[in-house]
N, C-alpha and C positions, 0 to 999 in steps of 0.2 A: 554359404548362402548367403546367410542370417548374421556372419563374422562379419562384423565391420572395427571399423581402426580412426579412429581422427585424427588430423594430424595438427599437434598443438606445437606452436613452433613461438619462438623468443626470439627477436632483432634486434641486434644495438650496433653501433657502426664504431668500432675500434677500426683505426689509423686509415680513413678513409675503406677502409674494403666491410664488406658485410661478414661478421658475422651470425648463425643463428642453432641455435642449440633446439633439438626435439628431445621432450620430456620423455624418457624413457628410451632415448639411443644408448646405442648399444657403445659406440666408440667415441661420444663426444661431439662428433659433428667436427669442430673445430680442425685446423688443420694448418701452421705456417709456414705455407711455402716459400720464405725472404722476400714476400714482399707485403708481408701480413697476414695477420687470419681469413681461412676463407670455409664458405660452409661446402660442408658434403650435401653434394645432393645428386642422387643413385637412378638410374634409368634400369630399369628391370627387361630381363629379354627372354622370353619363352621359346621355346624347341626343341623341335628331337636331336637333342645333341649326340644320344646312341642308337640304334637299331637303323634298321633298313638305312631311314630319312636322313641320316646324322650327317649327307652329302651337303643338304638344303641348309639343315638347323646349324651344322658348324658355320655356312656361308652367312649366316643371318644374325649370329651371334657376333661373327668379327666384322661384320659391317658398321653393327651401332658400337664397336667399342671403339672402332676408327673413328665417328663421328665423334663420341666422347673422349677422345683423345687430342682432336683438331682440336674441337671446342674451346676447350686447357690451355692446348698452344695459345692460342690467337687470343684469349681471354676474351672469349664472344659475351661471355656475361659476367660484368665486373664482379669478383668477393663470391662469386660460385666458382668449386672445383666440382666436376660432372664423374661416378662412377657408375661401372652397369658391375651388377651383381644377374647372373643366367642362372637359370634351372632350367630341367632337362624336363620332357614332357613322355620323350618316347613314343608321341602324336597318337599317345593315349589320353581320352578326352578325362576320367577322373585325373590322370595324373597332372592334367595342364588344370582342375578345378581346386588340386591340394595348394598347385604351384603358388598360383592367385590369390587363396587364403593367404598361401605364406610371404606374396610379394607387399599385399596389402597393410601383414602384421608390422612388416617393415617400415616407420616411421621417417628415415632419408628417402623410402622411394615413392618420387614424385609424378614418375609413367611409365607406361611397358607398353614394349615393341615385342610385339607375337599375339597369334603361334602363325604356327603354320598352314593348321588344319581347319579348317571351317568346322569342322564337327570336334574340336579339341574349344575353338571358338565360345561357341553354342555351350559349354557349362564353365566358359571364364566372365563372360559377358557380364550373368547377376553381381557376380565377386566383386568385381569390377566397379560398376554403378554404385552398389551401396556403401560403398567408400569413397565417391565421385574421384575415382584414380583413373585416369585418363591412357585409355590401351588403342594402338595403332597396329593392325597387323600392314606386313608387306606382302602378306600373301594370302589374305583370305578371299575367297572370290563367292561364295554364295551367298544371293544377294539378299535372303531374309536377314541376314544378320545385323543390318541395316537398315531395309526395306520394310520387315516384318513379311511376316507368314501370308498374308494377301499379296506380292506385290505381282505374282501371278495375276492378277485378277483386275489389279489395275487401281490395287488399293494400297496407296504405302505411308507408311506409319514407322518411326525410325522405336526401335526400342529399348534403345537405350542412349542418352546425347554423352557419354564415355566412352562409346566405339567409332574408332576412326578406319580407314584404312589407303594405303596407298597405292594398291593394288586394283584394277579395274575389274567389275564383276562377272560373271558368268555369263550373264544376259547378253554381254557385248563381248565377248570370249566363246558362247556355244554359235550365235550368230557369225560370227566373223569364218568361224569353223567352217558351216555349215556354205554359206556363200563363198566361199574359196573351192571345199572341195568340188560342190556342184558347176558353179559358174570358170574358175579357173582349172581348177584338173579335171573338168568333164564326167564327173561320176556320178550316177543317175541310181544305181541300186548299191546300199549301204545298211549293214550289218552292224548293230550296234547292241556294246557291251558294257554293261557298267560293274563296280565293285561294291556292289551296295551301300556305300557309305556316302553323307553328307555331300564331299565334293562331288565324286564321280558320279553318284545318282542323278545331281540336279542339274550340272553341264548336260548330261545325257539327254538328258530332258531337253533343255533349251536348243540345244543339238538338232534332234531330231524333229519339234515342233517346224521348224528355220528348214531344216532341208525338203522337210515333204510342204510348208508351204512354195519354196520354191518352184514344184513341179518332180522334185526327188520323192525314191521310196525305200523305206524300211523292209527290207526283206525279212529281216528275221530280227529279232531281241534276243539276248542272255543273259546272267547273271554270272561273278565270278565271285571267291572270297576271297580274302585280305591275306596272305600269307600263307596260303597254300601254292600248289608249286602246277600239278596236273592238271592244265586245261585242255586235256585232247579230247573230250567230250565237244565244248564249245567249239576248238578248232575243226572238229566232223562237221557240226552243222551250221558254221561258215560255209564252209566248204561247200555242202550241198545244198548252200540254200541259191549258187547262182549271182552272190554279193561280187562287186567290182572293187567292192574297201570294204574296211570296216570302221567304226568311231570306238572309243574305249573313252569312258571315265573312267579314271583314277590314276593313279600313280605309277613312275619309271618299274618297280621291282614285279607286281603283276600286269604292267603293260608288256614290259620288256620279254616276259616269259609265252605271255598269249601271241604276241606275235612271232616268233620261234615257231611258235608249237603251229600257227594256221600256215608259216611257211613250208613247215613238212610236213605239211599232208599234200602238196603238191597246187594251193592255190598263191598263184603270183598275184598278189593284188596289196595295196598300200593301205597299214594301218594309219590312224588318225588321233592324236590326244590332242589334252590340255594341256594350260603348263606343268603342271604332275609329272608327265614323264617327258619334257622337255631336258633331259640332263644325258651326261656321258652314261651315265648305269645303263640306262635303257639300253640301248645299243650295244654292252658287254654283256649282258643280259642273255643275248639268241647268240645264239651258236650257228645261226643259220642272217645271211649277207640280209640290212634292213633298209639296204638302198631304195630308196621311195618313198619309205617311211615318213610323217609325217607328223608334225604338234603346231600349237599356235602357244604365243607369251606374252605377258601381258608389256608393254611399250615397247621401244623401237632394241637394237643389238645394242647392251650396251660402250661394248668396245667400239659405237661407228658411231657417237654421240658428244658432239664437243663437250658437252656440259658435263661426263664425263670423265674427262682426259684424266683430270687430276687425281680423282677418285682412283683409279684403274693405278694410278702410279704409287699412290701412300699408301694403297691397299699391298702392293707391293714392296715397296718400303718400310712395312709392318713385319716382315716375317711372319704372318701368318702360314700356317703350314698344311691350313686348308682353302681349297677357291674362294670365290666370295656367291659362285655357282650363284642359279635364278634367281634370285631373292636379294645377289649381295647390296647394287643399287638402291632397290624400294627399302629395305632395310635402314641402311645410310638416311634417304630421307626421311623415314620415319623415328629414327633417330636427332634427326637434325629438327625434325620439326618439334618435338616435345625441348628442344634446346633453347628455338623462338619463342616457343610458346616461355619458356619461364623464364626469358630474356625480357618480353614485354610484361611478363605480369610483376617482374621486380622494377623495369623504370617505371611503371604507372604506379609505384608506391614507394617512391623516394630511396631508390637501390635498395630497398627490406621488402622481403619473401614475407605476405599476409598471415595469417593465422588459417586464412581459410587458401590454402598455396593451391592444394589439390584441384577443390573446386575453379579457383583462379585460372589455373593452367586447361583447366577442357573448354570454359569459355574460350581462350586467346586459342586454342590450335584450331577452332572453326574459322578463325580469324586469318591465319598466317597464309601465306603468299612470299615463294619465292624461288629463286631457280635450281633448282636438285639435281643430283647427281641424272634421274631420270626425265626431265625437262621441267617444267615448272608444277610445283604444286602446292595444291591448295585443294579444299573440300567442300562438298554442297552441304545444302541443306541439310542431308541424311548423313552425311561425314562421309562419303565415297571420295575417291579423288576426281577431281575435275579435267584429268588425262587418259583422254580414250586411245593411247593409241596401244596397238597391236603389232608382232609380226609372227606371219609362218618362216618352218624353220622343217627343213627336208634332209633327211639323212642321205651324202653324196660325201663318198668316198671313205666311210667309219667315222663319219663325225657329222653335226648339227649344222647344218649351213641354212642362213636366213638368203627365202627368197624372194616375201610380200612384207613391205611392211606400211603400215596405213591409218588413219585417224577413223577410228566409226564412230557413225551416227546414226543413231538407232532413228 
């Protein structure tokens, strides 16, 4: 948390292109690409690249890689060559914090995309802030990360001005889910379960509050433990409660097994969750049919967005062995936001990166605005995305199918 690293840069113009040397650099930074020497600038990535959530993490890493390669191909920032350094946090907060320290220590790193998990982000924010290093998460949804711990009381205070996200918060997602389940699905009695983690517990609490405001009843609550597989006691509680639905705050490994075990009790009711369960692995984790289970996810379906057509084609052409998954579009946009911030900083300094480039990139991120893969990309005064589009998905025929997309207005 106290580790600091200052970006000390010396810039010179050589053959019309920018050359930058970072003191203590491992590789000297400069690279000859045929058209003159270019400055190597690194975009860091932190995500679970192994473990149960690796399907999401690999999609994040690959999508940022594609953004960097696209920027280089298009010469988006003259004199700059973007590279990616991806680190695996395995969805463990302590690992994320260690990765943050490592990324800060690499003077080539100008910004970081990640992490996936809100609990991991809580341990990374202070490390990045101490080094004035920008962090843009494509997936964090806990409101406190950007609006402070008292956001629920109407007291909003941004903890770290280095933190941004392209994902909508759980305030939006939880309320949207409650409104769909109560109004559209017609469910009035819900049993709420969470995994005791920052993301899951927070999302479940926001959902529950909104569901009750709408006139629904929370007939029971319970908690499960991450990485456990026997949720039969919770399933029995759901069955005996008389609930007509279940809301789960957590991720797909536990969510899929919970849905399976609830259905095995004979309770033929849908389980709904947030974007953490909106993955094919949720369906395959269950031996019972998941027909009718529901999830919400930030944004509109990428495959149906005109703005995402090129991204989808380029990702396929890139030959990545893993799919871009739920957060691919938001990861690309996060990486591209950093690219655009670097572009603005260089343009404002006669094509050179200043000695305080990291701090300048943070300032520039707050002003970026462009049409991205997921739509308009811009950030408000808290670093939150201004894009409040969400989608409800339902399991139909063994796969997630979008059933409602809308812009949520709080």
